[in-house]
C-alpha positions in Angstrom: 79.1 95.1 47.0 82.7 95.5 46.6 84.0 97.5 43.5 87.0 97.0 42.1 88.1 100.3 40.1 90.9 99.8 37.5 89.5 96.4 37.0 91.1 95.5 33.2 94.5 96.8 35.1 97.4 94.5 36.1 95.9 94.7 39.6 92.5 95.1 39.1 92.2 92.0 36.6 93.9 89.5 39.2 91.9 91.2 41.7 88.4 90.5 40.2 89.8 86.9 39.6 90.5 86.4 43.0 87.4 87.7 44.5 85.1 85.7 42.4 87.3 82.7 43.2 86.9 83.1 46.8 83.4 83.8 46.9 83.5 87.2 48.4 80.1 88.0 47.6 78.6 90.9 45.0 81.6 92.0 43.1 81.7 94.6 40.4 84.8 95.8 38.1 84.4 99.2 37.0 85.1 99.9 33.3 84.5 102.2 30.4 83.4 99.5 28.1 81.1 96.8 29.7 81.0 95.0 26.3 84.8 94.5 26.3 85.2 93.7 30.1 85.7 89.8 29.9 85.2 89.6 33.7 84.8 86.0 35.1 81.3 84.9 35.8 79.6 86.6 38.6 81.3 89.8 38.5 79.5 92.5 37.3 80.8 94.8 34.8 80.0 98.5 36.0 80.2 101.4 34.0 82.1 104.4 35.2 85.1 107.0 34.3 87.5 107.3 37.0 88.5 110.9 35.0 85.2 112.2 35.5 83.7 111.6 39.4 80.1 112.8 38.5 80.1 109.5 36.5 80.8 107.1 39.4 78.0 108.2 41.3 75.7 105.6 39.6 78.5 103.2 39.5 79.0 103.6 43.2 75.4 103.1 44.8 75.3 100.0 46.8 78.8 99.9 47.1 80.2 98.8 50.6 83.9 98.4 49.9 86.0 100.2 47.1 89.3 99.5 45.3 91.3 102.2 44.5 94.8 102.7 42.7 95.9 106.3 43.2 95.3 108.7 40.5 96.9 111.8 41.6 95.1 114.9 40.5 91.9 112.7 40.0 91.6 111.2 43.6 90.2 113.9 45.5 87.0 113.7 43.5 86.7 110.1 43.3 86.9 109.6 47.2 84.3 112.9 48.0 81.9 110.8 45.6 82.3 107.7 47.4 81.7 109.2 50.8 78.6 110.6 49.3 77.5 107.5 47.7 78.0 105.8 51.6 81.1 103.6 50.9 82.5 102.3 54.1 86.1 100.9 53.4 88.7 101.9 50.6 91.5 100.0 49.7 94.5 102.5 48.3 97.2 101.2 46.3 99.6 104.1 46.5 103.3 103.7 46.7 106.1 102.7 48.9 108.1 106.1 48.0 105.6 107.7 50.4 108.2 106.2 52.8 111.4 105.8 51.3 111.5 109.0 49.0 108.9 111.8 50.5 111.1 114.4 48.9 110.1 113.3 45.0 107.2 114.9 44.0 105.4 112.0 42.9 105.9 110.7 46.3 104.0 113.9 48.0 101.5 113.9 45.5 100.6 109.9 46.5 101.4 111.1 50.3 98.6 114.0 49.8 96.0 111.1 48.4 96.6 109.1 51.3 96.0 111.9 53.6 92.5 112.9 51.8 91.7 109.4 52.5 92.5 109.2 56.2 90.7 112.4 56.6 87.4 111.6 54.4 85.4 109.8 57.2 85.6 106.1 55.5 87.6 103.5 56.8 90.8 102.5 54.9 93.7 100.1 53.8 96.9 101.7 52.1 99.0 99.4 50.0 102.1 100.8 49.5 104.0 98.6 46.6 107.4 99.0 45.5 108.6 98.5 41.4 106.0 96.3 39.5 107.6 93.5 37.4 105.4 94.1 35.1 107.2 97.1 34.3 109.6 94.9 32.2 106.7 95.2 29.7 108.5 98.7 28.7 111.0 96.2 26.6 108.3 94.2 25.2 108.8 95.9 21.4 112.3 95.7 21.8 112.1 92.1 23.0 109.8 91.1 20.4 111.8 92.7 17.5 115.1 90.8 18.9 116.6 94.3 19.7 119.0 94.9 23.0 117.1 96.2 25.7 118.8 99.0 27.3 118.0 100.1 31.1 119.8 102.0 33.6 121.5 101.0 36.7 121.6 97.2 35.1 123.0 95.8 38.4 121.0 97.6 40.9 118.8 94.8 42.7 115.0 96.0 43.6 112.8 93.8 45.4 110.1 93.8 42.7 106.7 93.0 43.6 104.3 90.6 41.2 100.8 92.7 40.6 99.0 89.4 41.6 100.3 89.8 45.0 99.1 93.1 45.2 95.6 91.7 44.4 96.2 89.0 46.7 96.8 91.6 49.6 93.8 93.9 48.6 91.8 91.0 48.3 92.5 90.1 52.3 92.1 93.7 53.2 88.8 94.0 51.2 87.1 90.6 52.9 88.7 90.1 55.8 89.0 91.8 59.6 92.2 93.6 60.9 92.7 95.4 57.8 91.1 99.1 58.6 93.4 101.4 59.3 96.5 99.6 58.2 99.1 100.5 55.9 101.2 97.9 54.1 104.5 98.2 52.5 104.4 95.1 49.7 107.7 93.8 48.0 108.3 90.6 46.2 110.6 87.9 47.8 114.0 88.9 46.7 115.8 91.6 45.1 116.2 91.4 41.0 118.3 93.6 38.9 117.1 94.7 35.5 120.2 92.5 34.0 118.8 89.4 35.6 114.9 90.4 34.6 116.1 90.8 31.3 118.1 87.1 31.7 114.8 85.5 33.0 113.1 86.7 30.2 115.0 85.0 27.9 115.1 81.8 29.8 111.1 81.6 29.6 111.6 82.8 25.9 114.0 80.2 25.3 116.1 82.3 23.4 118.9 85.3 24.1 117.7 88.7 25.1 120.6 91.0 24.4 121.0 93.3 27.5 123.2 96.7 27.4 123.5 99.2 30.6 122.2 102.9 29.4 123.6 105.7 31.1 121.5 107.9 33.1 121.4 110.8 30.6 120.1 108.4 27.8 117.6 106.7 29.7 116.0 110.1 31.1 115.7 111.7 27.3 114.2 108.4 26.5 111.5 108.5 29.2 111.0 112.5 30.0 109.3 112.0 26.0 106.6 110.3 27.6 106.5 111.2 31.2 108.1 114.7 31.6 111.8 115.5 33.0 110.5 115.6 36.7 108.9 112.2 36.6 111.6 110.9 34.6 114.3 111.9 37.5 112.1 110.5 40.1 111.9 107.3 38.2 115.3 106.8 37.6 116.5 108.1 41.1 114.1 104.7 42.3 115.6 102.8 39.7 119.2 103.0 41.1 120.1 106.7 41.4 119.1 107.4 44.9 118.4 104.0 46.6 118.3 103.5 49.8 117.8 100.9 52.8 114.4 101.3 52.7 114.0 100.6 49.2 116.1 97.7 49.0 114.6 96.2 52.1 112.4 92.8 51.2 109.7 92.6 53.5 107.6 89.6 54.1 104.1 91.1 54.3 102.2 89.6 51.6 103.4 85.9 52.7 102.4 87.3 56.2 98.8 88.8 54.9 98.0 86.1 52.4 99.8 82.9 53.8 101.3 82.2 50.6 104.9 83.3 49.5 105.5 86.3 47.4 105.6 85.4 43.5 108.9 86.0 41.9 109.7 88.0 38.7 110.4 85.0 37.4 106.9 83.8 37.7 105.6 86.8 36.4 107.8 86.5 33.2 106.4 83.0 32.5 103.0 84.2 33.0 103.3 87.0 30.5 105.8 85.5 28.1 103.4 85.8 25.2 104.2 89.8 25.5 107.9 89.4 24.6 107.1 86.7 21.7 
């Protein structure tokens, strides 16, 4: 069986759909609430809680390949449990910052998780995506209330990646040959600024979405309230405060692995327009 953890999240839900549609064989989606999972036909809802590694032992019985989004602070227990259960291959979603900003705390933590997996004795594939298109959901309430979207570094273009493209690469790594021991850096097909993202959302909604650039201090104050000061500083560096050529590079990895061009931010906005209405 292939087991998808985080199966109700932005990447996981797209991945279980792809695995089901591709006829990949027995597939399970890990969830804390199997009654509300809503997975496609043929995908088994498997109960488990990633925050409690001991709860995963029953869920991992008979699992050959595991999809895991890095959960810094919890991964060591998950990886050990997977190894004991006989899992052969793990596809891990890490972060491109392991390469582009290795000095930042979150990047160091993700690098540690990657190292744990490489040293586990299981086969591994590491995916390092850049900024997710779905981060724009942070603006959803403001847009629904017809307020002004405020974001820092409004004109810094990042190669934002659609979560479904991460899922497509994960499906290829879980089901196809040649991906063991490989690390893939994943981006969208183009750079897009925060201002352009707001304009794309406005286009799919058919109405104006007011936008204004926020200063770093204002943005840090808002972000630190729910993620802490150090994490807020790291995110702001990645949004534009400390960008570099490695972070800004548009890579064709999605197309090379899946055979399909990476999706644009506008495609993501069109697919998720209901969240902003």
